[in-house]
N, CA, C and O atoms as a GROMACS GRO file, in nm:
protein
  640
    1MET      N    1   0.084  -0.117   0.000
    1MET     CA    2   0.000   0.000   0.000
    1MET      C    3   0.089   0.124   0.000
    1MET      O    4   0.190   0.127   0.070
    2THR      N    5   0.053   0.223  -0.077
    2THR     CA    6   0.130   0.346  -0.086
    2THR      C    7   0.061   0.456  -0.007
    2THR      O    8  -0.060   0.475  -0.017
    3PHE      N    9   0.139   0.530   0.071
    3PHE     CA   10   0.088   0.644   0.145
    3PHE      C   11   0.146   0.770   0.084
    3PHE      O   12   0.263   0.770   0.046
    4TYR      N   13   0.069   0.874   0.076
    4TYR     CA   14   0.114   1.004   0.030
    4TYR      C   15   0.108   1.094   0.153
    4TYR      O   16   0.003   1.148   0.187
    5GLY      N   17   0.221   1.109   0.219
    5GLY     CA   18   0.220   1.182   0.345
    5GLY      C   19   0.135   1.108   0.444
    5GLY      O   20   0.168   0.995   0.480
    6ASN      N   21   0.027   1.166   0.490
    6ASN     CA   22  -0.058   1.103   0.590
    6ASN      C   23  -0.177   1.031   0.530
    6ASN      O   24  -0.255   0.970   0.603
    7ARG      N   25  -0.194   1.034   0.400
    7ARG     CA   26  -0.316   0.983   0.339
    7ARG      C   27  -0.288   0.865   0.246
    7ARG      O   28  -0.184   0.859   0.180
    8LYS      N   29  -0.381   0.772   0.242
    8LYS     CA   30  -0.375   0.664   0.146
    8LYS      C   31  -0.429   0.717   0.014
    8LYS      O   32  -0.506   0.812   0.013
    9ARG      N   33  -0.389   0.657  -0.097
    9ARG     CA   34  -0.429   0.703  -0.230
    9ARG      C   35  -0.580   0.714  -0.242
    9ARG      O   36  -0.630   0.813  -0.294
   10HIS      N   37  -0.656   0.612  -0.194
   10HIS     CA   38  -0.802   0.617  -0.211
   10HIS      C   39  -0.864   0.730  -0.128
   10HIS      O   40  -0.969   0.782  -0.166
   11GLU      N   41  -0.801   0.767  -0.018
   11GLU     CA   42  -0.853   0.880   0.061
   11GLU      C   43  -0.832   1.011  -0.015
   11GLU      O   44  -0.919   1.099  -0.011
   12LEU      N   45  -0.719   1.024  -0.083
   12LEU     CA   46  -0.694   1.144  -0.160
   12LEU      C   47  -0.792   1.158  -0.275
   12LEU      O   48  -0.842   1.267  -0.303
   13ILE      N   49  -0.818   1.046  -0.343
   13ILE     CA   50  -0.912   1.051  -0.454
   13ILE      C   51  -1.050   1.090  -0.403
   13ILE      O   52  -1.121   1.166  -0.469
   14ALA      N   53  -1.090   1.039  -0.286
   14ALA     CA   54  -1.219   1.075  -0.227
   14ALA      C   55  -1.225   1.224  -0.195
   14ALA      O   56  -1.332   1.284  -0.197
   15LEU      N   57  -1.109   1.283  -0.166
   15LEU     CA   58  -1.104   1.426  -0.137
   15LEU      C   59  -1.092   1.510  -0.264
   15LEU      O   60  -1.086   1.633  -0.258
   16GLY      N   61  -1.087   1.445  -0.380
   16GLY     CA   62  -1.081   1.515  -0.507
   16GLY      C   63  -0.940   1.544  -0.556
   16GLY      O   64  -0.923   1.618  -0.653
   17ALA      N   65  -0.840   1.486  -0.492
   17ALA     CA   66  -0.702   1.510  -0.533
   17ALA      C   67  -0.669   1.426  -0.656
   17ALA      O   68  -0.719   1.315  -0.672
   18LYS      N   69  -0.585   1.480  -0.740
   18LYS     CA   70  -0.534   1.404  -0.853
   18LYS      C   71  -0.406   1.336  -0.809
   18LYS      O   72  -0.322   1.399  -0.744
   19THR      N   73  -0.390   1.211  -0.842
   19THR     CA   74  -0.264   1.143  -0.814
   19THR      C   75  -0.201   1.103  -0.945
   19THR      O   76  -0.265   1.108  -1.050
   20ARG      N   77  -0.075   1.065  -0.939
   20ARG     CA   78  -0.003   1.029  -1.061
   20ARG      C   79  -0.076   0.919  -1.136
   20ARG      O   80  -0.080   0.922  -1.259
   21LYS      N   81  -0.134   0.821  -1.065
   21LYS     CA   82  -0.203   0.712  -1.132
   21LYS      C   83  -0.331   0.760  -1.199
   21LYS      O   84  -0.372   0.703  -1.300
   22SER      N   85  -0.396   0.864  -1.144
   22SER     CA   86  -0.521   0.911  -1.203
   22SER      C   87  -0.496   1.015  -1.312
   22SER      O   88  -0.588   1.045  -1.388
   23THR      N   89  -0.375   1.070  -1.321
   23THR     CA   90  -0.342   1.167  -1.425
   23THR      C   91  -0.206   1.132  -1.481
   23THR      O   92  -0.106   1.192  -1.443
   24GLN      N   93  -0.200   1.038  -1.571
   24GLN     CA   94  -0.073   0.987  -1.622
   24GLN      C   95   0.005   1.088  -1.703
   24GLN      O   96   0.127   1.076  -1.712
   25ASN      N   97  -0.060   1.188  -1.763
   25ASN     CA   98   0.009   1.278  -1.855
   25ASN      C   99   0.052   1.408  -1.788
   25ASN      O  100  -0.001   1.515  -1.819
   26GLY      N  101   0.147   1.400  -1.698
   26GLY     CA  102   0.203   1.519  -1.638
   26GLY      C  103   0.117   1.583  -1.531
   26GLY      O  104   0.132   1.702  -1.504
   27GLY      N  105   0.027   1.507  -1.471
   27GLY     CA  106  -0.062   1.564  -1.369
   27GLY      C  107   0.010   1.586  -1.237
   27GLY      O  108   0.129   1.556  -1.223
   28TRP      N  109  -0.063   1.638  -1.141
   28TRP     CA  110  -0.008   1.667  -1.009
   28TRP      C  111  -0.027   1.549  -0.917
   28TRP      O  112  -0.132   1.485  -0.920
   29ASN      N  113   0.072   1.520  -0.837
   29ASN     CA  114   0.063   1.417  -0.734
   29ASN      C  115   0.042   1.491  -0.602
   29ASN      O  116   0.139   1.531  -0.538
   30ALA      N  117  -0.083   1.509  -0.562
   30ALA     CA  118  -0.114   1.587  -0.443
   30ALA      C  119  -0.118   1.496  -0.321
   30ALA      O  120  -0.169   1.384  -0.328
   31HIS      N  121  -0.064   1.542  -0.212
   31HIS     CA  122  -0.061   1.462  -0.091
   31HIS      C  123  -0.015   1.547   0.026
   31HIS      O  124   0.028   1.661   0.007
   32LYS      N  125  -0.025   1.495   0.144
   32LYS     CA  126   0.029   1.562   0.262
   32LYS      C  127   0.172   1.514   0.280
   32LYS      O  128   0.199   1.394   0.275
   33GLY      N  129   0.263   1.605   0.301
   33GLY     CA  130   0.403   1.568   0.317
   33GLY      C  131   0.453   1.601   0.454
   33GLY      O  132   0.382   1.586   0.553
   34ALA      N  133   0.575   1.647   0.461
   34ALA     CA  134   0.639   1.673   0.588
   34ALA      C  135   0.561   1.775   0.670
   34ALA      O  136   0.509   1.873   0.617
   35PHE      N  137   0.552   1.750   0.797
   35PHE     CA  138   0.491   1.839   0.894
   35PHE      C  139   0.342   1.860   0.869
   35PHE      O  140   0.286   1.957   0.919
   36GLY      N  141   0.278   1.773   0.791
   36GLY     CA  142   0.135   1.785   0.766
   36GLY      C  143   0.100   1.898   0.671
   36GLY      O  144  -0.017   1.929   0.653
   37LEU      N  145   0.201   1.960   0.608
   37LEU     CA  146   0.174   2.068   0.514
   37LEU      C  147   0.137   2.009   0.379
   37LEU      O  148   0.189   1.904   0.341
   38SER      N  149   0.050   2.075   0.309
   38SER     CA  150   0.010   2.027   0.178
   38SER      C  151   0.123   2.056   0.079
   38SER      O  152   0.173   2.168   0.072
   39ASN      N  153   0.162   1.955   0.004
   39ASN     CA  154   0.266   1.970  -0.098
   39ASN      C  155   0.207   1.929  -0.231
   39ASN      O  156   0.129   1.835  -0.239
   40ARG      N  157   0.245   1.998  -0.336
   40ARG     CA  158   0.207   1.957  -0.470
   40ARG      C  159   0.337   1.943  -0.549
   40ARG      O  160   0.407   2.041  -0.573
   41ILE      N  161   0.366   1.822  -0.588
   41ILE     CA  162   0.489   1.795  -0.660
   41ILE      C  163   0.453   1.763  -0.804
   41ILE      O  164   0.390   1.660  -0.829
   42PRO      N  165   0.493   1.847  -0.899
   42PRO     CA  166   0.458   1.820  -1.037
   42PRO      C  167   0.540   1.705  -1.094
   42PRO      O  168   0.661   1.696  -1.072
   43TYR      N  169   0.474   1.619  -1.167
   43TYR     CA  170   0.542   1.517  -1.246
   43TYR      C  171   0.531   1.561  -1.389
   43TYR      O  172   0.425   1.606  -1.433
   44GLY      N  173   0.638   1.550  -1.462
   44GLY     CA  174   0.640   1.602  -1.598
   44GLY      C  175   0.711   1.737  -1.594
   44GLY      O  176   0.787   1.764  -1.501
   45ASN      N  177   0.688   1.820  -1.692
   45ASN     CA  178   0.759   1.948  -1.702
   45ASN      C  179   0.677   2.067  -1.657
   45ASN      O  180   0.713   2.181  -1.687
   46GLN      N  181   0.569   2.045  -1.585
   46GLN     CA  182   0.487   2.155  -1.538
   46GLN      C  183   0.545   2.210  -1.409
   46GLN      O  184   0.594   2.134  -1.325
   47GLY      N  185   0.540   2.341  -1.392
   47GLY     CA  186   0.578   2.402  -1.265
   47GLY      C  187   0.725   2.385  -1.233
   47GLY      O  188   0.811   2.391  -1.322
   48ARG      N  189   0.753   2.363  -1.106
   48ARG     CA  190   0.890   2.349  -1.056
   48ARG      C  191   0.957   2.227  -1.118
   48ARG      O  192   0.895   2.122  -1.133
   49THR      N  193   1.082   2.242  -1.152
   49THR     CA  194   1.158   2.130  -1.207
   49THR      C  195   1.197   2.036  -1.094
   49THR      O  196   1.253   2.078  -0.993
   50ARG      N  197   1.167   1.908  -1.111
   50ARG     CA  198   1.210   1.812  -1.010
   50ARG      C  199   1.340   1.750  -1.057
   50ARG      O  200   1.360   1.728  -1.177
   51ARG      N  201   1.428   1.722  -0.964
   51ARG     CA  202   1.561   1.670  -0.996
   51ARG      C  203   1.561   1.521  -1.017
   51ARG      O  204   1.644   1.470  -1.091
   52GLY      N  205   1.471   1.451  -0.954
   52GLY     CA  206   1.467   1.306  -0.964
   52GLY      C  207   1.394   1.250  -0.844
   52GLY      O  208   1.355   1.323  -0.753
   53VAL      N  209   1.376   1.120  -0.846
   53VAL     CA  210   1.308   1.051  -0.737
   53VAL      C  211   1.412   0.966  -0.665
   53VAL      O  212   1.489   0.894  -0.728
   54ILE      N  213   1.414   0.977  -0.532
   54ILE     CA  214   1.507   0.898  -0.452
   54ILE      C  215   1.424   0.815  -0.354
   54ILE      O  216   1.350   0.869  -0.273
   55ALA      N  217   1.439   0.683  -0.363
   55ALA     CA  218   1.374   0.591  -0.269
   55ALA      C  219   1.477   0.559  -0.161
   55ALA      O  220   1.590   0.522  -0.190
   56VAL      N  221   1.434   0.574  -0.035
   56VAL     CA  222   1.524   0.555   0.078
   56VAL      C  223   1.464   0.452   0.173
   56VAL      O  224   1.349   0.466   0.215
   57ASP      N  225   1.541   0.350   0.207
   57ASP     CA  226   1.495   0.250   0.303
   57ASP      C  227   1.486   0.312   0.441
   57ASP      O  228   1.560   0.406   0.473
   58PHE      N  229   1.396   0.261   0.523
   58PHE     CA  230   1.378   0.314   0.658
   58PHE      C  231   1.477   0.253   0.756
   58PHE      O  232   1.564   0.321   0.809
   59ASP      N  233   1.462   0.121   0.781
   59ASP     CA  234   1.544   0.053   0.882
   59ASP      C  235   1.689   0.041   0.835
   59ASP      O  236   1.716  -0.011   0.727
   60GLY      N  237   1.781   0.091   0.917
   60GLY     CA  238   1.923   0.079   0.886
   60GLY      C  239   1.975   0.188   0.796
   60GLY      O  240   2.096   0.196   0.773
   61VAL      N  241   1.888   0.274   0.744
   61VAL     CA  242   1.930   0.385   0.659
   61VAL      C  243   1.885   0.517   0.722
   61VAL      O  244   1.965   0.610   0.736
   62LEU      N  245   1.759   0.526   0.758
   62LEU     CA  246   1.710   0.644   0.829
   62LEU      C  247   1.718   0.625   0.980
   62LEU      O  248   1.746   0.720   1.054
   63SER      N  249   1.694   0.502   1.025
   63SER     CA  250   1.693   0.476   1.170
   63SER      C  251   1.789   0.363   1.206
   63SER      O  252   1.820   0.277   1.123
   64LYS      N  253   1.835   0.365   1.331
   64LYS     CA  254   1.920   0.256   1.380
   64LYS      C  255   1.838   0.128   1.377
   64LYS      O  256   1.719   0.127   1.406
   65TYR      N  257   1.905   0.018   1.341
   65TYR     CA  258   1.833  -0.108   1.323
   65TYR      C  259   1.926  -0.224   1.353
   65TYR      O  260   2.038  -0.229   1.303
   66ASP      N  261   1.878  -0.318   1.435
   66ASP     CA  262   1.954  -0.442   1.460
   66ASP      C  263   1.859  -0.560   1.462
   66ASP      O  264   1.871  -0.651   1.544
   67GLY      N  265   1.765  -0.558   1.371
   67GLY     CA  266   1.664  -0.663   1.361
   67GLY      C  267   1.530  -0.613   1.412
   67GLY      O  268   1.523  -0.529   1.502
   68LEU      N  269   1.424  -0.666   1.355
   68LEU     CA  270   1.289  -0.624   1.392
   68LEU      C  271   1.256  -0.670   1.533
   68LEU      O  272   1.260  -0.789   1.563
   69LYS      N  273   1.225  -0.574   1.619
   69LYS     CA  274   1.190  -0.602   1.759
   69LYS      C  275   1.040  -0.586   1.783
   69LYS      O  276   0.991  -0.611   1.894
   70GLY      N  277   0.968  -0.546   1.681
   70GLY     CA  278   0.823  -0.521   1.689
   70GLY      C  279   0.788  -0.411   1.591
   70GLY      O  280   0.870  -0.324   1.561
   71ILE      N  281   0.664  -0.414   1.542
   71ILE     CA  282   0.630  -0.318   1.435
   71ILE      C  283   0.638  -0.173   1.480
   71ILE      O  284   0.658  -0.084   1.397
   72ASN      N  285   0.622  -0.146   1.607
   72ASN     CA  286   0.628  -0.008   1.654
   72ASN      C  287   0.753   0.022   1.737
   72ASN      O  288   0.759   0.125   1.805
   73LYS      N  289   0.852  -0.066   1.731
   73LYS     CA  290   0.981  -0.041   1.795
   73LYS      C  291   1.074   0.020   1.690
   73LYS      O  292   1.130  -0.050   1.606
   74LEU      N  293   1.087   0.152   1.697
   74LEU     CA  294   1.162   0.225   1.596
   74LEU      C  295   1.289   0.282   1.658
   74LEU      O  296   1.284   0.342   1.766
   75GLY      N  297   1.402   0.263   1.592
   75GLY     CA  298   1.529   0.314   1.642
   75GLY      C  299   1.539   0.464   1.629
   75GLY      O  300   1.454   0.528   1.568
   76GLU      N  301   1.643   0.520   1.685
   76GLU     CA  302   1.669   0.662   1.672
   76GLU      C  303   1.721   0.692   1.532
   76GLU      O  304   1.776   0.604   1.466
   77PRO      N  305   1.705   0.816   1.485
   77PRO     CA  306   1.759   0.850   1.352
   77PRO      C  307   1.910   0.834   1.349
   77PRO      O  308   1.979   0.863   1.447
   78LEU      N  309   1.962   0.787   1.236
   78LEU     CA  310   2.107   0.777   1.219
   78LEU      C  311   2.167   0.916   1.203
   78LEU      O  312   2.100   1.009   1.158
   79LYS      N  313   2.293   0.928   1.239
   79LYS     CA  314   2.364   1.055   1.230
   79LYS      C  315   2.355   1.110   1.088
   79LYS      O  316   2.381   1.038   0.991
   80ASP      N  317   2.319   1.236   1.076
   80ASP     CA  318   2.311   1.310   0.949
   80ASP      C  319   2.195   1.268   0.859
   80ASP      O  320   2.181   1.322   0.749
   81ALA      N  321   2.111   1.173   0.902
   81ALA     CA  322   2.001   1.128   0.816
   81ALA      C  323   1.899   1.238   0.792
   81ALA      O  324   1.860   1.263   0.678
   82VAL      N  325   1.854   1.305   0.898
   82VAL     CA  326   1.753   1.410   0.883
   82VAL      C  327   1.805   1.522   0.794
   82VAL      O  328   1.737   1.563   0.701
   83GLU      N  329   1.925   1.570   0.823
   83GLU     CA  330   1.982   1.679   0.746
   83GLU      C  331   2.001   1.641   0.600
   83GLU      O  332   1.975   1.722   0.511
   84SER      N  333   2.046   1.520   0.574
   84SER     CA  334   2.071   1.476   0.437
   84SER      C  335   1.942   1.462   0.358
   84SER      O  336   1.931   1.512   0.246
   85ILE      N  337   1.843   1.395   0.416
   85ILE     CA  338   1.715   1.378   0.346
   85ILE      C  339   1.650   1.513   0.321
   85ILE      O  340   1.600   1.539   0.211
   86ASN      N  341   1.650   1.599   0.422
   86ASN     CA  342   1.587   1.730   0.406
   86ASN      C  343   1.660   1.816   0.303
   86ASN      O  344   1.596   1.894   0.232
   87SER      N  345   1.790   1.802   0.295
   87SER     CA  346   1.868   1.874   0.194
   87SER      C  347   1.828   1.828   0.053
   87SER      O  348   1.808   1.911  -0.036
   88LEU      N  349   1.816   1.698   0.034
   88LEU     CA  350   1.774   1.645  -0.097
   88LEU      C  351   1.632   1.692  -0.130
   88LEU      O  352   1.605   1.730  -0.244
   89TYR      N  353   1.543   1.688  -0.033
   89TYR     CA  354   1.405   1.735  -0.050
   89TYR      C  355   1.406   1.882  -0.093
   89TYR      O  356   1.337   1.920  -0.188
   90ASP      N  357   1.484   1.965  -0.022
   90ASP     CA  358   1.489   2.108  -0.052
   90ASP      C  359   1.552   2.138  -0.188
   90ASP      O  360   1.523   2.240  -0.249
   91GLU      N  361   1.640   2.048  -0.235
   91GLU     CA  362   1.702   2.064  -0.367
   91GLU      C  363   1.607   2.025  -0.481
   91GLU      O  364   1.640   2.045  -0.598
   92GLY      N  365   1.491   1.971  -0.447
   92GLY     CA  366   1.393   1.938  -0.550
   92GLY      C  367   1.376   1.790  -0.579
   92GLY      O  368   1.299   1.754  -0.667
   93TYR      N  369   1.446   1.705  -0.506
   93TYR     CA  370   1.427   1.561  -0.524
   93TYR      C  371   1.295   1.518  -0.461
   93TYR      O  372   1.254   1.573  -0.358
   94VAL      N  373   1.229   1.421  -0.522
   94VAL     CA  374   1.111   1.359  -0.463
   94VAL      C  375   1.161   1.247  -0.373
   94VAL      O  376   1.231   1.156  -0.419
   95ILE      N  377   1.126   1.253  -0.245
   95ILE     CA  378   1.175   1.157  -0.147
   95ILE      C  379   1.066   1.055  -0.117
   95ILE      O  380   0.958   1.091  -0.070
   96LYS      N  381   1.095   0.929  -0.144
   96LYS     CA  382   1.003   0.819  -0.115
   96LYS      C  383   1.068   0.728  -0.012
   96LYS      O  384   1.176   0.674  -0.035
   97ILE      N  385   1.001   0.712   0.101
   97ILE     CA  386   1.049   0.618   0.203
   97ILE      C  387   1.001   0.481   0.159
   97ILE      O  388   0.882   0.459   0.138
   98TYR      N  389   1.095   0.389   0.144
   98TYR     CA  390   1.070   0.258   0.086
   98TYR      C  391   1.101   0.155   0.194
   98TYR      O  392   1.218   0.137   0.230
   99THR      N  393   0.998   0.086   0.247
   99THR     CA  394   1.022   0.001   0.363
   99THR      C  395   0.947  -0.131   0.356
   99THR      O  396   0.836  -0.138   0.303
  100ALA      N  397   1.009  -0.235   0.410
  100ALA     CA  398   0.943  -0.364   0.424
  100ALA      C  399   0.861  -0.368   0.553
  100ALA      O  400   0.779  -0.457   0.573
  101ARG      N  401   0.884  -0.270   0.640
  101ARG     CA  402   0.812  -0.258   0.767
  101ARG      C  403   0.664  -0.225   0.739
  101ARG      O  404   0.633  -0.160   0.640
  102GLN      N  405   0.577  -0.272   0.826
  102GLN     CA  406   0.436  -0.235   0.814
  102GLN      C  407   0.423  -0.084   0.834
  102GLN      O  408   0.481  -0.028   0.927
  103ILE      N  409   0.347  -0.020   0.747
  103ILE     CA  410   0.330   0.126   0.757
  103ILE      C  411   0.220   0.154   0.859
  103ILE      O  412   0.102   0.123   0.836
  104THR      N  413   0.260   0.212   0.970
  104THR     CA  414   0.168   0.238   1.081
  104THR      C  415   0.165   0.388   1.110
  104THR      O  416   0.254   0.461   1.067
  105PRO      N  417   0.062   0.433   1.182
  105PRO     CA  418   0.062   0.574   1.224
  105PRO      C  419   0.187   0.610   1.306
  105PRO      O  420   0.234   0.723   1.300
  106GLN      N  421   0.240   0.514   1.382
  106GLN     CA  422   0.360   0.540   1.462
  106GLN      C  423   0.481   0.568   1.372
  106GLN      O  424   0.565   0.652   1.406
  107LEU      N  425   0.491   0.499   1.259
  107LEU     CA  426   0.600   0.523   1.166
  107LEU      C  427   0.589   0.665   1.109
  107LEU      O  428   0.689   0.737   1.101
  108ILE      N  429   0.471   0.703   1.070
  108ILE     CA  430   0.450   0.838   1.015
  108ILE      C  431   0.480   0.943   1.121
  108ILE      O  432   0.545   1.044   1.092
  109GLU      N  433   0.435   0.921   1.243
  109GLU     CA  434   0.462   1.015   1.352
  109GLU      C  435   0.612   1.023   1.382
  109GLU      O  436   0.662   1.131   1.413
  110TRP      N  437   0.684   0.910   1.373
  110TRP     CA  438   0.828   0.908   1.395
  110TRP      C  439   0.897   1.000   1.295
  110TRP      O  440   0.984   1.079   1.332
  111LEU      N  441   0.858   0.989   1.167
  111LEU     CA  442   0.918   1.074   1.064
  111LEU      C  443   0.893   1.222   1.094
  111LEU      O  444   0.984   1.304   1.082
  112LYS      N  445   0.771   1.255   1.132
  112LYS     CA  446   0.737   1.393   1.164
  112LYS      C  447   0.811   1.442   1.289
  112LYS      O  448   0.867   1.551   1.292
  113LYS      N  449   0.811   1.358   1.393
  113LYS     CA  450   0.874   1.395   1.521
  113LYS      C  451   1.021   1.432   1.502
  113LYS      O  452   1.071   1.525   1.564
  114HIS      N  453   1.090   1.358   1.415
  114HIS     CA  454   1.232   1.381   1.395
  114HIS      C  455   1.261   1.481   1.284
  114HIS      O  456   1.377   1.510   1.254
  115GLY      N  457   1.155   1.534   1.221
  115GLY     CA  458   1.172   1.643   1.125
  115GLY      C  459   1.206   1.602   0.984
  115GLY      O  460   1.255   1.685   0.907
  116PHE      N  461   1.183   1.478   0.946
  116PHE     CA  462   1.210   1.435   0.809
  116PHE      C  463   1.110   1.497   0.713
  116PHE      O  464   0.990   1.506   0.742
  117LYS      N  465   1.159   1.540   0.599
  117LYS     CA  466   1.072   1.586   0.490
  117LYS      C  467   1.064   1.471   0.389
  117LYS      O  468   1.166   1.410   0.356
  118TRP      N  469   0.945   1.441   0.342
  118TRP     CA  470   0.927   1.328   0.251
  118TRP      C  471   0.798   1.348   0.174
  118TRP      O  472   0.712   1.427   0.214
  119HIS      N  473   0.785   1.277   0.064
  119HIS     CA  474   0.668   1.287  -0.020
  119HIS      C  475   0.576   1.166  -0.012
  119HIS      O  476   0.454   1.179  -0.019
  120GLU      N  477   0.636   1.050   0.004
  120GLU     CA  478   0.558   0.927  -0.007
  120GLU      C  479   0.624   0.816   0.075
  120GLU      O  480   0.746   0.813   0.089
  121ILE      N  481   0.542   0.727   0.129
  121ILE     CA  482   0.593   0.605   0.193
  121ILE      C  483   0.542   0.488   0.111
  121ILE      O  484   0.422   0.478   0.085
  122MET      N  485   0.632   0.401   0.070
  122MET     CA  486   0.594   0.286  -0.012
  122MET      C  487   0.629   0.158   0.061
  122MET      O  488   0.735   0.147   0.123
  123LYS      N  489   0.541   0.062   0.053
  123LYS     CA  490   0.565  -0.072   0.110
  123LYS      C  491   0.640  -0.154   0.006
  123LYS      O  492   0.598  -0.164  -0.109
  124LYS      N  493   0.750  -0.214   0.048
  124LYS     CA  494   0.822  -0.303  -0.043
  124LYS      C  495   0.803  -0.447   0.003
  124LYS      O  496   0.786  -0.474   0.122
  125GLU      N  497   0.806  -0.534  -0.091
  125GLU     CA  498   0.802  -0.677  -0.058
  125GLU      C  499   0.938  -0.716  -0.005
  125GLU      O  500   1.040  -0.662  -0.048
  126GLY      N  501   0.940  -0.809   0.086
  126GLY     CA  502   1.065  -0.851   0.146
  126GLY      C  503   1.157  -0.922   0.048
  126GLY      O  504   1.112  -0.997  -0.038
  127PHE      N  505   1.284  -0.897   0.061
  127PHE     CA  506   1.388  -0.966  -0.015
  127PHE      C  507   1.515  -0.959   0.066
  127PHE      O  508   1.528  -0.877   0.157
  128ASP      N  509   1.608  -1.045   0.035
  128ASP     CA  510   1.735  -1.046   0.106
  128ASP      C  511   1.841  -0.963   0.036
  128ASP      O  512   1.925  -0.903   0.102
  129VAL      N  513   1.837  -0.958  -0.096
  129VAL     CA  514   1.935  -0.883  -0.174
  129VAL      C  515   1.862  -0.813  -0.287
  129VAL      O  516   1.775  -0.872  -0.351
  130LEU      N  517   1.897  -0.688  -0.312
  130LEU     CA  518   1.843  -0.613  -0.425
  130LEU      C  519   1.954  -0.597  -0.528
  130LEU      O  520   2.060  -0.543  -0.497
  131ILE      N  521   1.929  -0.642  -0.648
  131ILE     CA  522   2.025  -0.625  -0.757
  131ILE      C  523   1.958  -0.530  -0.856
  131ILE      O  524   1.852  -0.560  -0.911
  132ASP      N  525   2.021  -0.416  -0.877
  132ASP     CA  526   1.961  -0.313  -0.960
  132ASP      C  527   2.072  -0.228  -1.020
  132ASP      O  528   2.184  -0.228  -0.967
  133ASP      N  529   2.044  -0.156  -1.128
  133ASP     CA  530   2.146  -0.072  -1.189
  133ASP      C  531   2.142   0.072  -1.136
  133ASP      O  532   2.222   0.155  -1.180
  134ARG      N  533   2.053   0.102  -1.045
  134ARG     CA  534   2.042   0.238  -0.990
  134ARG      C  535   2.040   0.234  -0.838
  134ARG      O  536   1.945   0.281  -0.775
  135VAL      N  537   2.144   0.178  -0.779
  135VAL     CA  538   2.150   0.162  -0.635
  135VAL      C  539   2.278   0.224  -0.580
  135VAL      O  540   2.385   0.212  -0.638
  136ILE      N  541   2.263   0.292  -0.467
  136ILE     CA  542   2.378   0.336  -0.388
  136ILE      C  543   2.366   0.262  -0.256
  136ILE      O  544   2.268   0.280  -0.183
  137GLN      N  545   2.463   0.179  -0.225
  137GLN     CA  546   2.458   0.103  -0.100
  137GLN      C  547   2.487   0.195   0.016
  137GLN      O  548   2.586   0.268   0.016
  138PHE      N  549   2.400   0.190   0.117
  138PHE     CA  550   2.424   0.268   0.238
  138PHE      C  551   2.528   0.195   0.322
  138PHE      O  552   2.509   0.079   0.358
  139ASN      N  553   2.636   0.265   0.354
  139ASN     CA  554   2.747   0.204   0.428
  139ASN      C  555   2.760   0.260   0.569
  139ASN      O  556   2.863   0.242   0.633
  140GLY      N  557   2.657   0.329   0.617
  140GLY     CA  558   2.660   0.385   0.751
  140GLY      C  559   2.696   0.532   0.755
  140GLY      O  560   2.686   0.595   0.861
  141SER      N  561   2.739   0.589   0.643
  141SER     CA  562   2.781   0.729   0.640
  141SER      C  563   2.694   0.807   0.541
  141SER      O  564   2.700   0.784   0.420
  142TRP      N  565   2.615   0.900   0.593
  142TRP     CA  566   2.534   0.984   0.506
  142TRP      C  567   2.621   1.079   0.425
  142TRP      O  568   2.582   1.117   0.314
  143LYS      N  569   2.736   1.120   0.476
  143LYS     CA  570   2.825   1.208   0.400
  143LYS      C  571   2.873   1.139   0.273
  143LYS      O  572   2.876   1.200   0.166
  144ARG      N  573   2.910   1.012   0.284
  144ARG     CA  574   2.954   0.936   0.165
  144ARG      C  575   2.838   0.918   0.067
  144ARG      O  576   2.857   0.930  -0.054
  145VAL      N  577   2.720   0.890   0.120
  145VAL     CA  578   2.603   0.872   0.033
  145VAL      C  579   2.571   1.001  -0.042
  145VAL      O  580   2.542   0.998  -0.162
  146MET      N  581   2.577   1.114   0.026
  146MET     CA  582   2.548   1.243  -0.038
  146MET      C  583   2.647   1.270  -0.151
  146MET      O  584   2.609   1.320  -0.256
  147ASN      N  585   2.774   1.239  -0.129
  147ASN     CA  586   2.874   1.255  -0.237
  147ASN      C  587   2.843   1.162  -0.353
  147ASN      O  588   2.857   1.200  -0.469
  148SER      N  589   2.801   1.040  -0.323
  148SER     CA  590   2.768   0.942  -0.428
  148SER      C  591   2.647   0.986  -0.509
  148SER      O  592   2.644   0.968  -0.630
  149ILE      N  593   2.547   1.044  -0.443
  149ILE     CA  594   2.426   1.090  -0.513
  149ILE      C  595   2.462   1.198  -0.614
  149ILE      O  596   2.414   1.196  -0.727
  150LYS      N  597   2.546   1.291  -0.574
  150LYS     CA  598   2.582   1.402  -0.663
  150LYS      C  599   2.657   1.354  -0.788
  150LYS      O  600   2.648   1.418  -0.893
  151LYS      N  601   2.731   1.244  -0.777
  151LYS     CA  602   2.809   1.192  -0.890
  151LYS      C  603   2.741   1.074  -0.960
  151LYS      O  604   2.795   1.020  -1.057
  152PHE      N  605   2.625   1.033  -0.912
  152PHE     CA  606   2.567   0.906  -0.955
  152PHE      C  607   2.528   0.903  -1.103
  152PHE      O  608   2.470   0.997  -1.156
  153GLN      N  609   2.563   0.793  -1.167
  153GLN     CA  610   2.517   0.755  -1.300
  153GLN      C  611   2.508   0.604  -1.303
  153GLN      O  612   2.596   0.538  -1.247
  154PRO      N  613   2.405   0.548  -1.366
  154PRO     CA  614   2.405   0.403  -1.381
  154PRO      C  615   2.523   0.362  -1.470
  154PRO      O  616   2.572   0.442  -1.550
  155TYR      N  617   2.568   0.240  -1.455
  155TYR     CA  618   2.688   0.195  -1.527
  155TYR      C  619   2.676   0.214  -1.677
  155TYR      O  620   2.776   0.240  -1.745
  156TRP      N  621   2.556   0.202  -1.731
  156TRP     CA  622   2.539   0.208  -1.876
  156TRP      C  623   2.543   0.351  -1.930
  156TRP      O  624   2.542   0.370  -2.051
  157LYS      N  625   2.547   0.452  -1.842
  157LYS     CA  626   2.560   0.590  -1.887
  157LYS      C  627   2.705   0.640  -1.875
  157LYS      O  628   2.740   0.745  -1.929
  158LYS      N  629   2.788   0.566  -1.805
  158LYS     CA  630   2.926   0.608  -1.786
  158LYS      C  631   3.005   0.583  -1.913
  158LYS      O  632   2.985   0.483  -1.982
  159LYS      N  633   3.096   0.675  -1.942
  159LYS     CA  634   3.183   0.657  -2.057
  159LYS      C  635   3.291   0.557  -2.020
  159LYS      O  636   3.361   0.573  -1.920
  160LEU      N  637   3.303   0.456  -2.100
  160LEU     CA  638   3.402   0.350  -2.072
  160LEU      C  639   3.536   0.383  -2.130
  160LEU      O  640   3.630   0.305  -2.115
   0.00000   0.00000   0.00000
């Protein structure tokens, strides 16, 4: 299930909001984002230019994690996580929290309490290893990740 800030997609549609799925041709993805403020992020070339979409795992990337202790047992934010995510958000990136954890009101409140800015929370199916051409492995250092994001290109775009 996908959440847009505090709302599920079907709740937004009931409120008359357009979502990316309901407006495929450059429509607005309306939702509640950080701090409960209404955000409108254009997809396509309308309005503000977006830099890209960044999906960020929750456990072990945003929060301390040493194995699931319960669905509402959430670790403290990792060093530099809030500042890094908020910097990317402010630069125009669309931030999607991508988690195998059950999406609960406590998870949403945790993000707000610690000041994270984000656009969407997405549920991912469990897997042990992700093999993809657009991945930056989190190694415990947000400073290293931020440097990697600025230089990132998939292997097939790099000049050999």
